[in-house]
Structures are given as structure tokens and as C-alpha cells.
N, C-alpha and C positions, 0 to 999 in steps of 0.2 A: 368590038373594041371596049364598049362600056362594060360588058360582062367580064372580060379579061381583067380590066382594071379593078372591078369589084372583087373578083377572086383574089387578086394580088393584095388588095386592101385588107381582106379578111385574114390572109396569111400573115401580112405585116402586123396586124393587131395581135394575133396569136404569138408570133415571135417576140413582140414587144412585151407581152405579159410574162413570157418565160424569162426573158432577159432581166426584167425588173425583179422577178421573184428570186433569181439566182444571185443577185447582188448581195454583198454583205451589208447588213444594216450599220448605220453610223452609230457610234457609241457616244453616250453623254448627251444626246438630244432627246427630244420628245417631251413627254409629261414629267419625266424624272426631274428635270430642272425646275419645273413649276412647283414641285412639292419638296424641294430642298435637297434632292439628290444630285450629284454631279456638279457641285459648285465649282470645283476646280476646272471644269471644262466649259464654263459659260462662254468664254471668249472663243474657244475652239481653235484647232490647229488645221490650217489648210494643208491638205495632202494632194499629191499629184493625181490627176485624173487617171483612173484605171481603164483597162480595155472595155469593161462593161459600162463604165460611165460614158465613155465616148460613143460606144455602140448605142446606148440609150438615147443620147442626144441626136445621133444620126437617124435612128428610127423615129424619134419624135418629130423631127423636121420632115422626114418622108411621109409620116402619118398626116401631118398638117397639109402638106402640098397635095397629097393624093386625095384627101377629103375635099379640098377646095376644087380640084379638077373634076372629081365625081359630082360635086354639087352643080358645077357649071354644065356638065354633060347631062345631068338628069333634068335640069331646067330646059335644055334644048330638046330633049327627047319628049317631054310632056307638052311642049308648046309654050309659048310665052303668055298665054292667057291664064289668069287665075280662075278659081272656082266662081268667084263673084262675076267676073266678066263673062264666063261661059254661060252661067245661069241668066245673066242679063240678056244675052243673045237669044235665049229661049223665051224671054218675056216673063219669066217666073218672078224675078226681083221686081220688075215694074208692077206686076199684078199685086204682089205683097205690099208694096209701097202705096198703091192706090187704095187697097183695103184698109191699111193703117190710117190713111188720111180720112177715109170715110168714117172710121170709128172714133178718131180723136177730135175733140173740139178745136176750132181754129183759135189760135192765140190772138188776143187783142180784139176779138169780135164783141160787139156790144151785147150785153146780157140784159134781159128785162127782169125786174124784180118780181118775185112771186106775189101774185094777187091772192088775197084771202078768198075762200069760197063764199058763195052767197049764204048769208045767215051766220057766218062764222067770223064776225068782226073781232078786232082786238078788244080786249076788255077795257071798259071805260075806267079812267083814273078815278080813284076814290079820294075825296078830300076829307079832312078831319076838322 
């Protein structure tokens, strides 16, 4: 079922590309308005939707619904566990976290000030 829907989805995408490319472009829009061309068409005239406009809308809705259905089906096929959950089940994530805790210093732990080495005291203040 999943493979059949996936094949239908690919066919739908190809048909949608062809239908969009067949449509006649709208006149007076695009960058021409931004650079001073087509000032008389700024408001634009609403035209009745053509067959290809309605077909594009229908294909777009079918595209969205089929994409949603396929995403739900692919989640069910792969199982509900994410990669992190699967790796945690193997203990890999837990081992990595333990290694990170060993390497990182603990926040808020008391630190001791560095003591000067024997014979290397701080220089005595000089008075004038």
C-alpha cells in the first residue's frame, strides 16, 4: 500500500509540474511593477479561473493530503522510536553521557586556589 501511494505521489508531482508549466503567465506582475513597468496594471483585474487554475488547485490539495498520509505511514513503518531512543536502548547514549560527565568539571564545585611552588613566592612589594 505504501509503495503504491508513493508511486501515485511521484506521478502526481510530475503532472503538477507539467500543468504549472503549461499555464499562461499573468501579465503585468512580477518585477516589472517594481521597476516602473506596468503601472496601469498595479490594481489588476480579476479573471475567471481557468481549467488549468482549477486543476492546479486540485493537484495542490491532493499533493498536500498525500504527503501527509505518506508521512504518517512512513512513521508507522519505521517504528515509533527515534534514533536517540534506539541508541539509548543500546546503551550508547548513556555511555557517551557518562564520558562527558567524567571529562567536564562539576558546576559549583569548590576550587582550591593555586599554591605557588616552593621557592617561587610572590615578589615582595617595593617601597619608595
